[in-house]
Structure formats: C-alpha cells, structure tokens
N, C-alpha and C positions, 0 to 999 in steps of 0.2 A: 837689518830690515825691520820695519815696524810691523808688529803682528796685528792682524785684523781682529776686531771684536767678534763675538759669537753672532751678534745681530748682522754685522757686515758679511760674515761668511754665509749666513742664510740668504741674504739679499742676492749675493753673487750667484749662489746655487740656483735660486729661482730664475734669475735672469739667464743663466746658462741653459737651464731646461727649456725656457721659452725660446732662446736662440736656436737650440738644437731642434726643437719641434718645427720651427719654420724653415730651417735648413733642409729638413727631410720632406718639406711640402712646398715646392716652388710654385705650385698652382695657386697658393694663397699668399704669394709674396707681397700683396698689397698691405699686409699687416705690418710689414717691416718699415714702419714710419721713420724710424731713426736711421735706417741704413740707406745709403745712396745707391740707387738702382743702376749701377754699372759694374764693370769688371775691374775697376781701379782698386788695387789692394790697399793703397794709401787712404782712399776714401773709406774703405771698410774699417780700417784701423782707427780712423778719426771718429767714425760713428760709434764704435765700441768704447773708445776713450770718453766720448761725450756722455754715454750712459754711465760709465764707471765714475766719472767726476761727480755725478749726482749723489753718489753714496756720501761723499764728503760735504757737499753743499746742502744735502737734504732736500734738494729740489725735486718736486713731484708735479710735473706740468700737465699730466693727463688725469682728468677728473671724470668720475662716473656720473652720468646725468640722473641716475636713479637714486643713489644714496650719497653722492658727493664724496665718496672715498677717492683718495688721490694715489697715483702710481707714477713711478719713474719712467716706465716704458709704455709705448703704445700697445705692445704685445701683451703685457701684464694686464692692462686695462681691458683689452679684447677678451682675454680668458675670464676675467672677473665678470664682465657683462653677461657672460653665458649663465651665471647664477640667476640673474634677473629674467633672462629670456627663456631659460630652461633648455637652451640649445646644447645638445651633446652630439657632436657630429662625428665622433670617433667610435666606430661600432666594432665589437668583437665578432669575428666570423664564426666562432664556435658556439657561443651562447647568446649572441646578439645584445649583450649588455653594452650600454652606451656611456661615453665619457666626454668630459669637456676638453680634456687635454690629451695630446698624443702620447706623452710620456706615461700617463696613467694607464692608457690602453696597452702600451708595450709591457708595463709591469704586470698588468692583469693577464695578458696572453701567456705569461710564464706559468700561470696556474694550470693551464691546459697542456702546455708542452713539458712541464716539470723542470724547466730550466732554472737553475740557481747559479748565476754567473759570478756572484760575489762571495768569495771564500775567506774565512777568518784564518789568518796566518798562525794563530795560537793553537786553536783546537780543530781547525778544518771544517767547522760547521759552515754550511752554505746558505745564501739568502737570495731571494728574487730581486730585492731592492738594495741599492747602495746605502740609503739612509738606515735601513735595518741592520746592515753590517756595521755601520759606524756606531750605532747605539749599542750593538752587541759587544764590540771591541772595548767599550767602556766598562764592561763587566770585568775584563782582564786588567784594565788599567786602574779601575776604581774611580775613574773620572765621572763627576756628576755636575756638568757645567750650568745647568738650568735651576736657578734658585727661586723659591717662592718669596715674594716681597712681604707676605703676611706672616708666615711662620718659619721662614728660612729653610724649609725642607728642600732637599736638592734631588734632581732627577737626571737620568742619563739622556732622555729625549725631550725635545721641545713639546711634542704632543702629549707626553705624560704630565708635564707641567701645566699645560693648558687645561687638561681634564681636572687636575688637582685644584687649580685656582677656582674652579666652579664650586668646590666645597665651600669656599669663603664667600663667593658672590651669591650662591644659591641657584645659579643658572643651570637649567636643565633643558637644553635646546632641542633634544630629540624626543618626540612624542609618538606613542603607539597609536596608529589609526583605528585600532580595534577598541581599546579601553582607555585611551588618552593618558596612560601612565607616562611620565616623563623621565628622561635619563640624561646623565651628564655626558656619556660617551656613546658614539654611534655603535660601537661593538656591543655595549650593554643592551641597546635597543634591538639590534639584530638577534641576539641570543633570546631576548624576551619574546619577540615576535614568533619564534618557533614554538612557544607555549600554545599560542592560538592555532597555529597550523599543525601542531603535533609532529613537526619535522624533527628527526634526530639523525642527521646525516653522517655522524661519526661513530662507526662501529668498531668494537674491540675484536681483534683477530683471534683472541684466546677464548672468550666466552660469549662473543656476539652481542654483548650488552651495548646499547646505543646511547649516544649523548647529543645534546643540542650544540655544544661548543667543543672545539678542538682542544682547548685547554683542559676541559673536564675529562676528555678521553686520555690526554697525556698523563694526568694525575692518576686516573684509574689504572692505566697500564702498569704503573709502578707497583700495584698490588701483586701483579703476576711476576714482575721482574724482581721485586723486593728492593728496588732502588729507593733510597731515601737521601736525596742530595742536599737537604737543608739541615745543617747541624747547629745546635745551640752552643754558643761560645762559653756559656757558664757550666753546663753539665754534660755537654757532648751528646745529648739525646738528638736523634735524627728524625726528620719528617719528610713526607712525600711532597708536601706543598709548602710554598713560601708563606702562605696565609696561616697555616698550622704553626709554623715556627714563630711567626710574629705574635700570635696569640699565646704560645707557650712562654715566650720571653717575658711577657707581662707578669708571669708567676714570679720571676726573679726581681723584676723592677717594681712590682706592686701596682703597676699602672692599670686603672680601670676607666677607660676614656668614655664609656657609654653610660650616661646617667639618665635615670627615669625622671621625667618631669612631674610625675604624680607623687612618688614616694621617696625620690632622691637616691634609691638604691643604684649602685654602680656595677658595671659588668666589664669583663675583659674583652668579650667578643660581641660584635654587632648581632650575630644570630641569637645569642643568649638574651640580649636586650630586647630584640623583636618578639621573642617568645614570652618574655616577662610582661611586655606591654599588653599582651592579650589577656592577662589576669585582670587588668583595669578596664579594658574595653569589652571583655566578655566574648571576644571573637574566638570561635572554634571552627577554623576553616576546613578541617579534615573530617569527613563524614564516612561512617561505615556503610557500605552498600547493602549489608545484610540486615542490620537493625536500626540504621540511621543515627546511631549515637555519634556525637561529634567530639572532636579532640583538639587541643591547642597545638599539638605538634604531629608531624608525620610519623615520628617514631612511636608515639603513643598509639596511633591508629594501627600501625603495623603489628604491635604487640597484641592489641585488642582483637585484630582479625584472626589471630591464631586460636582464639577461643572458639571461633566458628569452624575453622579448618581442622582443629585438633593438632596442629603442628607444634612440636616441641623440639626445636633444632639444637638445643644445648644439652649434651649428655655428660653425666658424671663418669669419669674414667675408672672410678673405684667400684661403684655399684650399678652403673648403667641407667640410673634414674634420669629421666629427661625433664627439661624445664622450658618454659616459654621464653624466658629472658636470660641473658648472660648474667645479670646481677643476681637472679635467683639461684643460678648454678654456683656462682662464687660464694654466696652465703651458705649453700648446702655443703660445699666442699670443706667448709670449716668444721663440719661434724666429723669428718674423717681426720682432718689435721689437728683438731682440738683448738685451733686458733680462735681467740676472742679479742680482737683488736680494739674494741670500743669499751672503755672503762668508765664506770661511774665514779665520780670523785668521793662519793659517800660509802659505797660498798662493793659491788660486783662488776664483772665484765660480761660483754655480750658479743655475739657473732655479727650482728648488723647494727648499723647506725640508727635505723628505725626503732629497733627494740630498746636501744639505750635511751632514745628520745622519750619513748613512752614510759620507761622506767623512772627517768628523772622526774617526771610529773608526779610520781608517788611521793617524792620528797618535797617537792614544791607545792603540791596540792592543786596544781594548775588543771583546770577543766576547760578545755577549749570548745567542746562540742555540746551545745545545749539543745535539748528537745523542746520545741515550742508547744507540743501537745501536753506534756505532763511536767515539764520543768526539770527533768532529770538531766544530769550532766555526765559527760564521758571524757576520758583522757585520750581516746583514740577514735579516729574517723571510722575505722572498721566496726568497733563496738557500737558506735552511734548508728551506723547504717543498719546493722542487724536489729537494733532496738526499734528503729522507725517502722520496721515491718510488723511489729506488734500492732501499731496504730493503723497501718495501711492494709494489713491482712495479706501482704505479699509473701508468697512462698515460692521463690524462684528455682529451688532445687527439687526436681521430681524424679521418682524411681522409674526406671525404664521397664521394670517388670510389672508393677501393679499400679503405677501412676500416682502413688501417694507423694504429697509435696511437703517440703520442709523450708524453714526460714534460713537455716544454715547448712553448709556443706557437710560438716562433721556428723550430725545426726543422720543424714542421708547415707553416709558411708557405713555407719553402724547398722542401719536398717537393711542395707543390701545383703548383709550376712544371713538374714532370716530366710532368704530365698535359696541359699546354698544347701 
C-alpha cells in the first residue's frame, strides 16, 4: 500500500476533525455541503470519497471571499471564514473562553477536567491532545519529519517548524496591545503580556516562588528535585534545561552564532549578546529604587542592592567571613587553599583574573584610564575612580561616630580604631 505524505496526513486529519465536529452538531448540518442529506450509507461513502479524491487532484473548489484562500471542503471554508468574521460560537461553560472550532473547545475543556486521554506507550506520559502525543512519541523514535527548506533544521511538530521559519522570513505576527512588541509565537506573546499584568499563575509548591510560564516553573522545580535530564554527549555534564545544554555544547563546537553588528564580537548565548549590545546603546534598564543608579543587567542590580540592605549571603566555611557575591567568596577561599590559578607569563601567579589583568599592564605599560582634568593615567578603573575624587571633592565614606569623611574605604577603617 502506498504511504501518504506528511502533507496528505495533515489534510486528512483536518478533514476528519471537521467531519467529527459536524457529526456532533446535527443542528448545523447545513454546513455539510459535500454530504448528501439522507440516510443512504452509499451516498455517504460517495461524498467522503469525493473529498478524498481532491487530495490527489489538488482540487480546492471553495474559495474565501475575503482573502481568496481555497479549500477542499465547505466545512474547512466555513471554519476559516470565522477568522474574518471573528465568530467563535463554541463557548467553554467553565471560563467562557470562545473558540471557532468544536474540537478546540473539547481540547480546552480538558484543562478544567484534568482529563488527559492520550497516553504514551513508552513512558506513560499523558496528553490532552492527540497531536501532542504524536509529537511526544517522536522523542522516543527520534523522528523529525518537518524540515526547514532554508537551513534544513528538522522538527518533531509542524507548529515548531512554522515558528522556526519566521526566523528566516522575519515575520512576527503576534503583537502586544500594550507596548506593540512583536513575537514569532503566540506562546511568547502570552508570556510577555503577563509582564504588563504582573500575573504569575504558576507557583512552586516547595518555595512558593511564582512564574509567568509553566515551562519556567518546570525548570525551577528541578532545583528542588536535583533533576538534570539534559546530558552533554561530549563531557556528560548535565543540565536542568535544554537551552542550557545547547549553550554548553557550543563550548565544544566553538560555535558563537550571535554577532554584534557594531564591533563584530560573537557570543554563544543570545542573552550574553543582548547584554553586550547595551554597551553600545548605553541602555541601563535596571534601576536601584534606593539611589536610582542604573545597571546593564539584573544581576548587577541585585548585587548592588545588597550594599543598601547589608546582605552578604555567601559565607566562607573556613573563617565565616561573608561576601556580597559568589565570585568574591571564591577568590577569598583561595587564601585558605593557597590556590593561584592565574599565572603571568612573565613572573608570578594570582588568585583572581582581575588581579592578573592589572598586573600584566605593568609589563605592557598599558594605561587605559585617563583623567581629563590633569592628564594622569591609571592601569585600573578602581584607582582612576579614587583619583577623580581629588578633583570632585567627593568623600563617600563617612565615620558613623564623628561624621568625618574619606575618599577611600581603607582610611575610614583605620580611622574607626581611634574611637575604640
């Protein structure tokens, strides 16, 4: 028997859904243009055969008067026309959400009932929709039947391919009504809209942290369970999220697909690229509510806020000294271990990369920071910042006992001993 193509399978699936929809709704039987309206089973079979033959002949006799798109069946045209009219006559009795098609309503109602009638025979995972099960089963079989004609990347589901193709076309058909930002996928828009509403409907049962998207919650829950289902085939390192694995694999392949149009620097991750672009644009979207200082990244703001709160969440297990950042703790721990992993090719070793970078400038004579007031140059940003205070008169470090101010933290610490 000749196998049907993927396209033909999809067409038959759509027509089957349309047929089932109308079978369940005899009051709208006028939509069944192709079916003879009597109880003659031979006539029914002839009508179904007529529709099927159009797959092979490519005949599409029913055209939309609005956009001139063509369809093989009158039912498919009727469903399509609801896009233009906005008609959604199938209403959920639980939440009153409306749908153009009955099968879409039936699938939606399972959200309320919790019904997942389609079970995977391999792992037992259940799904509300048959097409979700079909796509899931391809995880086990490795089948990816939908190939991109541009880059040949393959996908398990037709919907995933459709969204991917928009990368090449640049199409972003889903726009936010609040800020007009556009997205390639409806799911991305839905998640984005929750930024404006502040809605975070997915709560962690362990720590009660809330998330805008179910996928974010799923990844977060793995922090509590310790589950890391995505393993690198090169080094066997495991990750909580597929995106983390993809990014990690680029360490082995050397791939850096995100290039800056300004300086041509390349990055492994889109997030790193986005942050880098802000260096050129000057954008600092994260502002401190205490002092209004702005930062390029959310992480930098979080660290800065600890200056105001006094929080030092990273404690040394040897001496119990606490630090604002994990990196500062890591560098400090090397005092106890004696580790100095950063070696100067000329002379000595250092505990931190930053110290090595500053030291190397002694050999190269490189002076990156120039004072425009007096022309003096400095190898480090820190020394330059302290120097600038000579010209500005700024003394940000004040004694809580007597109010005396200092340009640097170390003289303040020495001064404090005079009060003891």
